[in-house]
VEXMINU-982959 format. One record per residue (C-alpha): residue number from 1; chain; x, y, z. Coordinates in nm, 4 decimals, padded with zeros to 6 digits. Each point is the difference from the previous one (the first is absolute). Layout:
<node><pos>NUM</pos><unit>A</unit><east>X</east><north>Y</north><up>Z</up></node>
...
//
This chain:
<node><pos>1</pos><unit>A</unit><east>-03.5512</east><north>-00.6510</north><up>10.2788</up></node>
<node><pos>2</pos><unit>A</unit><east>00.0384</east><north>00.1379</north><up>00.3527</up></node>
<node><pos>3</pos><unit>A</unit><east>-00.0387</east><north>-00.2843</north><up>00.2507</up></node>
<node><pos>4</pos><unit>A</unit><east>00.1681</east><north>00.1400</north><up>00.3121</up></node>
<node><pos>5</pos><unit>A</unit><east>-00.0160</east><north>00.3104</north><up>00.2200</up></node>
<node><pos>6</pos><unit>A</unit><east>00.2864</east><north>00.2128</north><up>00.1316</up></node>
<node><pos>7</pos><unit>A</unit><east>-00.0872</east><north>00.3213</north><up>00.1862</up></node>
<node><pos>8</pos><unit>A</unit><east>00.3370</east><north>00.1512</north><up>00.0929</up></node>
<node><pos>9</pos><unit>A</unit><east>00.3371</east><north>00.0208</north><up>-00.1722</up></node>
<node><pos>10</pos><unit>A</unit><east>00.1665</east><north>-00.1291</north><up>00.3191</up></node>
<node><pos>11</pos><unit>A</unit><east>-00.2036</east><north>-00.3241</north><up>-00.0092</up></node>
<node><pos>12</pos><unit>A</unit><east>00.1957</east><north>-00.3230</north><up>-00.0303</up></node>
<node><pos>13</pos><unit>A</unit><east>-00.3086</east><north>-00.2106</north><up>-00.0763</up></node>
<node><pos>14</pos><unit>A</unit><east>-00.3074</east><north>00.0170</north><up>-00.2212</up></node>
<node><pos>15</pos><unit>A</unit><east>-00.3391</east><north>-00.1543</north><up>00.0725</up></node>
<node><pos>16</pos><unit>A</unit><east>-00.1219</east><north>-00.2224</north><up>-00.2840</up></node>
<node><pos>17</pos><unit>A</unit><east>-00.3619</east><north>00.0455</north><up>-00.1095</up></node>
<node><pos>18</pos><unit>A</unit><east>-00.0410</east><north>-00.3453</north><up>-00.1535</up></node>
<node><pos>19</pos><unit>A</unit><east>00.1470</east><north>-00.3453</north><up>00.0484</up></node>
<node><pos>20</pos><unit>A</unit><east>00.3493</east><north>-00.0061</north><up>-00.1500</up></node>
<node><pos>21</pos><unit>A</unit><east>00.1785</east><north>-00.3041</north><up>-00.1420</up></node>
<node><pos>22</pos><unit>A</unit><east>00.3748</east><north>-00.0573</north><up>00.0154</up></node>
<node><pos>23</pos><unit>A</unit><east>00.1598</east><north>00.1654</north><up>-00.3018</up></node>
<node><pos>24</pos><unit>A</unit><east>-00.2929</east><north>00.2372</north><up>-00.0549</up></node>
<node><pos>25</pos><unit>A</unit><east>00.0593</east><north>00.3725</north><up>-00.0480</up></node>
<node><pos>26</pos><unit>A</unit><east>-00.1137</east><north>00.2263</north><up>00.2820</up></node>
<node><pos>27</pos><unit>A</unit><east>-00.0611</east><north>00.3596</north><up>-00.1068</up></node>
<node><pos>28</pos><unit>A</unit><east>-00.0625</east><north>00.3064</north><up>00.2146</up></node>
<node><pos>29</pos><unit>A</unit><east>-00.0114</east><north>00.3753</north><up>-00.0553</up></node>
<node><pos>30</pos><unit>A</unit><east>00.1753</east><north>00.2619</north><up>00.2106</up></node>
<node><pos>31</pos><unit>A</unit><east>00.0362</east><north>00.3715</north><up>-00.0718</up></node>
<node><pos>32</pos><unit>A</unit><east>-00.1186</east><north>-00.0241</north><up>-00.3618</up></node>
<node><pos>33</pos><unit>A</unit><east>00.2418</east><north>-00.2856</north><up>-00.0764</up></node>
<node><pos>34</pos><unit>A</unit><east>-00.0756</east><north>-00.3675</north><up>-00.0449</up></node>
<node><pos>35</pos><unit>A</unit><east>00.2296</east><north>-00.2720</north><up>00.1354</up></node>
<node><pos>36</pos><unit>A</unit><east>-00.0010</east><north>-00.3720</north><up>-00.0712</up></node>
<node><pos>37</pos><unit>A</unit><east>00.1729</east><north>-00.2780</north><up>00.1928</up></node>
<node><pos>38</pos><unit>A</unit><east>-00.0247</east><north>-00.3777</north><up>-00.0324</up></node>
<node><pos>39</pos><unit>A</unit><east>-00.1380</east><north>-00.2084</north><up>00.2853</up></node>
<node><pos>40</pos><unit>A</unit><east>00.2337</east><north>-00.2720</north><up>00.1282</up></node>
<node><pos>41</pos><unit>A</unit><east>-00.2834</east><north>-00.2041</north><up>00.1555</up></node>
<node><pos>42</pos><unit>A</unit><east>-00.3784</east><north>-00.0284</north><up>00.0101</up></node>
<node><pos>43</pos><unit>A</unit><east>-00.1536</east><north>00.2843</north><up>00.2039</up></node>
<node><pos>44</pos><unit>A</unit><east>-00.3596</east><north>00.0149</north><up>00.1226</up></node>
<node><pos>45</pos><unit>A</unit><east>-00.2184</east><north>00.3025</north><up>-00.0635</up></node>
<node><pos>46</pos><unit>A</unit><east>00.0589</east><north>00.2884</north><up>00.2466</up></node>
<node><pos>47</pos><unit>A</unit><east>00.3352</east><north>-00.1404</north><up>00.1124</up></node>
<node><pos>48</pos><unit>A</unit><east>00.3281</east><north>00.1854</north><up>-00.0387</up></node>
<node><pos>49</pos><unit>A</unit><east>00.2800</east><north>-00.0299</north><up>-00.2546</up></node>
<node><pos>50</pos><unit>A</unit><east>00.3453</east><north>00.1529</north><up>00.0453</up></node>
<node><pos>51</pos><unit>A</unit><east>00.0696</east><north>00.2818</north><up>-00.2462</up></node>
<node><pos>52</pos><unit>A</unit><east>00.3459</east><north>00.0660</north><up>00.1450</up></node>
<node><pos>53</pos><unit>A</unit><east>00.2681</east><north>-00.2304</north><up>00.1378</up></node>
<node><pos>54</pos><unit>A</unit><east>-00.0333</east><north>-00.0063</north><up>00.3787</up></node>
<node><pos>55</pos><unit>A</unit><east>00.2830</east><north>-00.1209</north><up>00.2221</up></node>
<node><pos>56</pos><unit>A</unit><east>-00.0590</east><north>-00.2047</north><up>00.3143</up></node>
<node><pos>57</pos><unit>A</unit><east>-00.0801</east><north>00.2374</north><up>00.2870</up></node>
<node><pos>58</pos><unit>A</unit><east>-00.1060</east><north>00.2906</north><up>-00.2231</up></node>
<node><pos>59</pos><unit>A</unit><east>-00.3346</east><north>00.1727</north><up>00.0350</up></node>
<node><pos>60</pos><unit>A</unit><east>-00.2747</east><north>-00.1060</north><up>-00.2395</up></node>
<node><pos>61</pos><unit>A</unit><east>-00.2082</east><north>00.2983</north><up>-00.1120</up></node>
<node><pos>62</pos><unit>A</unit><east>-00.3569</east><north>-00.0060</north><up>-00.1323</up></node>
<node><pos>63</pos><unit>A</unit><east>-00.2054</east><north>00.3158</north><up>-00.0652</up></node>
<node><pos>64</pos><unit>A</unit><east>00.2954</east><north>00.1989</north><up>00.1374</up></node>
<node><pos>65</pos><unit>A</unit><east>-00.0190</east><north>-00.1725</north><up>00.3399</up></node>
<node><pos>66</pos><unit>A</unit><east>00.2169</east><north>-00.2664</north><up>00.1624</up></node>
<node><pos>67</pos><unit>A</unit><east>-00.1911</east><north>-00.3280</north><up>00.0135</up></node>
<node><pos>68</pos><unit>A</unit><east>00.2852</east><north>-00.2031</north><up>00.1436</up></node>
<node><pos>69</pos><unit>A</unit><east>00.3532</east><north>-00.1233</north><up>-00.0549</up></node>
<node><pos>70</pos><unit>A</unit><east>00.1353</east><north>-00.2564</north><up>-00.2430</up></node>
<node><pos>71</pos><unit>A</unit><east>00.0943</east><north>-00.3253</north><up>00.1732</up></node>
<node><pos>72</pos><unit>A</unit><east>00.1973</east><north>-00.1120</north><up>-00.3098</up></node>
<node><pos>73</pos><unit>A</unit><east>00.1396</east><north>00.1669</north><up>-00.3093</up></node>
<node><pos>74</pos><unit>A</unit><east>-00.2926</east><north>00.0688</north><up>-00.2347</up></node>
<node><pos>75</pos><unit>A</unit><east>00.0519</east><north>00.0418</north><up>-00.3741</up></node>
<node><pos>76</pos><unit>A</unit><east>-00.2066</east><north>00.2019</north><up>-00.2448</up></node>
<node><pos>77</pos><unit>A</unit><east>-00.2934</east><north>-00.2179</north><up>-00.1013</up></node>
<node><pos>78</pos><unit>A</unit><east>-00.0135</east><north>-00.2011</north><up>00.3243</up></node>
<node><pos>79</pos><unit>A</unit><east>-00.3184</east><north>-00.0439</north><up>00.2016</up></node>
<node><pos>80</pos><unit>A</unit><east>00.0142</east><north>00.2049</north><up>00.3220</up></node>
<node><pos>81</pos><unit>A</unit><east>-00.2091</east><north>-00.1471</north><up>00.2807</up></node>
<node><pos>82</pos><unit>A</unit><east>00.0326</east><north>-00.1541</north><up>00.3463</up></node>
<node><pos>83</pos><unit>A</unit><east>00.2643</east><north>-00.2489</north><up>-00.1206</up></node>
<node><pos>84</pos><unit>A</unit><east>00.2539</east><north>00.2827</north><up>-00.0553</up></node>
<node><pos>85</pos><unit>A</unit><east>-00.1425</east><north>00.2953</north><up>00.1963</up></node>
<node><pos>86</pos><unit>A</unit><east>-00.0044</east><north>00.0700</north><up>00.3734</up></node>
<node><pos>87</pos><unit>A</unit><east>-00.1239</east><north>00.2821</north><up>00.2242</up></node>
<node><pos>88</pos><unit>A</unit><east>00.3303</east><north>00.0027</north><up>00.1853</up></node>
<node><pos>89</pos><unit>A</unit><east>00.3529</east><north>00.0476</north><up>-00.1246</up></node>
//
């Protein structure tokens, strides 16, 4: 079941469309393919989950646009929010 949205192949995060529990599969579709990752933590509906590893200082992309920079290393399946994302580098 699809429970996350990714709009652009450059995106490093997906937006979850339901509350996600730690260990739960998160599935999204992109360009006629379906991808599944496992959540490392609980994530609230409409929050972001990393679909790529993001190094500290790297841009975080959502819907093909930069939404900020990682303030720590972020692993696939991690929650991406104000605790590890900043508007400045």
